[in-house]
C-alpha positions in Angstrom: 24.1 -6.2 -10.5 22.7 -8.9 -8.3 23.3 -6.9 -5.1 21.6 -3.9 -6.8 18.5 -6.0 -7.4 18.4 -6.9 -3.7 18.7 -3.2 -2.8 16.0 -2.2 -5.2 13.5 -4.7 -3.7 14.4 -3.4 -0.2 13.8 0.2 -1.3 10.4 -0.6 -2.9 9.4 -2.4 0.3 10.3 0.6 2.4 8.3 2.8 0.0 5.1 0.7 0.0 4.9 -1.0 3.4 4.8 1.7 6.1 5.2 -0.6 9.1 8.2 -2.3 10.8 8.3 -5.2 8.3 11.0 -4.0 6.0 13.4 -3.4 8.8 13.1 -7.0 10.1 12.9 -8.5 6.6 15.5 -10.8 5.2 15.6 -11.5 1.5 17.9 -13.7 -0.6 18.6 -13.9 -4.3 17.7 -17.4 -5.4 17.9 -17.3 -9.2 19.1 -14.9 -11.9 18.5 -15.8 -15.5 19.0 -13.9 -18.7 16.2 -14.9 -21.1 16.4 -15.3 -24.8 14.1 -12.3 -25.4 16.6 -10.1 -23.6 14.7 -9.8 -20.4 15.8 -10.8 -17.0 14.2 -13.2 -14.5 15.0 -12.7 -10.9 13.8 -14.8 -8.0 14.2 -13.6 -4.5 12.9 -15.1 -1.3 11.5 -12.8 1.4 11.8 -14.1 4.9 9.8 -12.7 7.9 9.8 -13.7 11.5 6.1 -14.1 12.1 3.1 -15.2 10.0 1.3 -12.0 10.8 4.1 -10.0 9.2 3.9 -12.3 6.2 0.3 -11.4 5.8 1.1 -7.7 5.9 3.9 -8.1 3.4 1.8 -10.0 0.9 -1.4 -8.2 1.3 -4.9 -9.5 0.8 -4.9 -12.1 -1.9 -1.4 -11.1 -2.9 -2.4 -7.5 -3.6 0.9 -5.9 -2.4 3.4 -8.3 -4.0 3.8 -9.8 -7.4 
């Protein structure tokens, strides 16, 4: 299931960011917690090679990522 979560994030990035970013992006699963209410909390770190690519990935004031 953890590998599937990584692939889902990569797929969504490919769908929403129409530049070269997703192809050079590295992301890692940091934390995976089953919460008491039955939901799941997943933390992943997204790593890009340049600050300009980070700005494209995040969007203005975090508008592309949440």
